[in-house]
N, C-alpha and C positions, 0 to 999 in steps of 0.2 A: 108725523110727529115722532120724535125720538123717545127713548126710554130713560128713566132714572134708575141707576143702580146705586144702592147704598151698601157699603162694606164696613163691617165692624160688629160691635156688640148688640145683641138682643138680650134683654134681661127682664127680671121681674122687679118693678118698683113697689115696695111696700109703703103705701101712703098712710100717714097717721090719721086717725079719726078725730084727733084733737089738735087744734092749732095752738101756738103760743107755748108749747112745752119742749123742753130739751129731749133729745132722743131717749135718754135713760128714763125719762118720766112718762113716755107714751105707753099707754096700756093696750091699745088695739090698733090694728092696721088693716087696710084694704089693699089687696093685690091689684096691680095694674101692669099691662105690658109697657116696656120702656126700653131705654138704650137710645142715645141720640141719633145714630144712623137709622135705626128702625123707626123712630118718630118721624124723621124726614121722609122716608119711604112711604110711611102711612099717610102723611099729609099730601104728598103728590098723588097717591092713589085716590085719596078722599076727594081731591079736587077734580079728578077725572082723567089723569094721564096714567100711562103704564109705568109701574115701578116694580123693582125686584130687590130682594135682600140677599146679600152674599155673606154667609157666616157659617158657624158650626155651633150646634146645640148638643146638650147631653141627651142620653136615653132616659129621660125622667119625665114626671108628670108636668113639671113646670114648662119644659120645652113643648110638650103636647099642647098646653094651654097657649103658649106664645104663637105657635104655628097656626092654631085655630083662629086666634085673634087677628093675626096679620091677614089671613085668608078672608076673614069676614069683611075687612075694610078694603080688600082688593089687591093687596101686595102679593106678587108672585113669590112662592116659597120653594120652587123647584131647585134653586141653587143653594138651599140650606142643607148642609151636611149634618150628620149625627155621629156621636161617638160615645163609647162606654168609658173612655179614659178620664173624663172629667164631667162635672155637673154644670148645669146652666147657672149663669151668674145671678146674684141677688143684690138688691140695693135697698136699704132701709132709710127712709127719709123722715126728717122732722121739719115741721113748718112753723116759722115765726108768725106773729100776728099780721105782718105786712105781706105774707105769702111767700117770702124768701125761704130757702131751705138749706138744710145740712144733710150730708150723705154718710152712710156707713156701708161699705161694699164687702161682699163675700165672694171672693174668687182667688184661688191659690193653686193652680190657675183655674179659670172657668173655661168651658168648652170652646168658646169663641176664639181664644188665644191659640188653639191647636189647629186652626185652618191653615193648610200648607199651600205654598205657591203651586204645587203640582195639581191642586184641585181647582185652579183658576183656568178657564178655557178661553182661547182666543175667539172661538166661534160665537161667544156670547155678545160681542160688542160690534156696533156699527156707527157710521157717521151720523151725527145728530144726537147720540146718546150722551148722558151726563153721568159721571161717577162722582159720588159724594162720600167723604170720609171725615172722621174726627180724630182726636189724638189719643183717646183712651186705649185703643187697641194697637198703638204704635210702640208699646213697651217691647223689649227684646223677647221675641217669640216667633214661632212659625207664621203667625198672623201678620207680623210686620213685613215679612217677605212676600206674603200674599198681597198686601197692599201695593208693594212696589211693582209686582208683576201686573196687577190689574191696572194701575196707573199707566204703565208703559203700553199695554195693549189698547187701552182706550185712546191714548194719544195717537198710536199708530193707525187707528181706524178713524181718526178725524173727530173724536169726541172731545167733550169739555170736562175738566177736572175741577171739582169744588171742594174746598177744605175749610171746615170750621174747627179750630183748635179745641174749643170746648174744654177748657182746662179743668182737670180734676186732680189736684195735687195729692190727695191721700192714696191714689193708685200708683204713685211713682216712688222709687227709692229716694229721690231727692227732687227738690224744685228745679235744680239746675239740669238734671237728667230730662225732666219734662220740657223745659225751655229749649234745650239744645236739640231735642228730637223734633219739636215743632219747627224750629229754624231750619232743620234738615229737610223738612217736607214742604215748607212754604214755597220754595222755588219750583217745585214740581206741579203746582196748581195754577189754573188760570183765574180762578175766583177764590178770594179769601174773605171769609166772614169772621169778624173779630169784634168783641164787645168792648165797651169803655172800661170794664173792669180788667180786661186782659191785655190791653194794648201796651202799657208801660212794662208790665211783667215780661211779655214776650220779646219786645224790641229792646228793652233796657234804656229807652228814651222817654223822658217825661214830657217833652214838648209834643203836643198832639200832632201838629202838622208835620214835624220832622219824623215822628214815629210812623205815621201812615206812609209817608214818602219812602221810608226805609223798607216797607213791605213789598215795594215794586222791584222785585229781584227775580231772576230766572224767567219763568214763563208767566208770571203774574200779569194779568191784564186788567183786573178790576178788584177793588177792595170795598167791602160793605162794612161800614162802621156802625154798629148798633148801639143805641143809647137808651134801651129799655122803653119806658113810657114816653120818652122824648123823641122817639122815632129813630131814623137811621139816615146816614149819609152814604152815597155811592160815589166812589172815586174811580176814575180811569187815569191813565197817565197824563191826560190833557184836560180833564174836566172834573168838576165836583157837582153833584146833584143832592140837594137837601130834601128831607121829608119830615113831617111831624107825625107823632104817634096819636093814638086814640085813648081817651080817658074811659076806663071801665072799672067796675068794682072787682078787685083782684081776690080770687080765692086761693090760687096755687100757681106759682110761676114755673113749675116743672114743665118743660117742653115748649115754653114760649119761644125761645130762640130757635128751636127746631121747627116749630110751626112757621116762624118767619122765613127761615131759609127754604123750607119746603114750598111756601107760597112763591118765593122769589124764583126758585128753580122750576116750579110748575109753569110760571109765566114765560120763562125762557123756552121751555118745551113747546108751549102753546104757540109761540112765535117762531118755531122751527129754527132755533139757534144751532149753530155749529161753530167749529173752531175758526172758520173764515169770517163769519158775519157777527160774532159776539159783540164787538165794540159798536158796530152800526145799530144793532138791536138795542143795546143799552142807551145809546145816545138818543134814539128816536122814541123809545117807549119807557124811559126811566120813571116817569111819573106814575104811569099805570102799574108798572111792576112793583115799585116801592109802596104805593098805596095798598095794593092787594096784600103784599107781604106784611105790612104793619097791621092791617086788619086781621089777618090770620093769626098773628102772634097775640094780639090784644084779646080776641075772642077766646082763645085757648086758655088764657089766665082766669077766665070766669068760672071754670069748672075745676074738678080735681083730677089729677093724672094728666098725662100727655096725650096719648092716642085716644083715650076715651073722651077727651074734651075738644077734639078737632072739629071745626065747623065744616059744612059743605061749601062748595063754591057759591051756590045760590045764597046761603046765609051770609057769606062774606060780602057779596055784591049788594044784598039788601042792607046790611050794616053800613056799608060805605055810602049808599044813597040816602040814608037817614041822617048822616052827619053833616 
């Protein structure tokens, strides 16, 4: 079985103790480990595969906490660098009554943006590995160059590239900067995970079918179109596979999409995917993969926080068998 490498931000999510309040009105928060790439790495480790985080953290108590939490769940942290030049990133979250959230980020810059391409080593990667990344750390910084190098090295070694744009507009100078950077990186990936809320913004196309077809550019082989509680559709260049979601009592949607793609990528690792057999694996096992991913995302919304709410593989399988 290959390994999952996530590159990008690891930060502290401050989750509100009260739902249904604007961020300015929240009186108390609970800290939780977060950052979309870290959530995905944690999910894969939680389900039983090997995963590692590639990032940089500050020399502060928050980073000590994050490393300890990642290690507890089984994520390899030996590729996390430390620096005194910047602090670990923070995100304050407010939750609406329906579990949806708003963010306020503190990073100017945060330590993760200082990871340089020189700190990415070719010896880390092998055939059958998957590299996963998001868009938050693709702003102009040393970290963007680190992404580019990691993507190139994984491809040269026969691995798979997974990209979840995970749009967070407050972190960009403009919406168009965010959009253009995402469009720059989509052709570099083999797998694109995109939500129904992001599709039209990223592609500039309102027709769903045309917008998804537009994503098949460069090296893209598969597109996962997620629809929240309504499940997800998997597209290859020649096929479409639909899946339904699971109804649960939602507490917090933070990390649900990360748990979904974590479950999806775990299943690919379990089935020993590589660059050469990716489409065959998806065609043959799409139902199993999507069902597991949907259940992973659904269960995660029933708790607060992302990593702290991740289910085990056994809990997911039991959940599926009872539905």
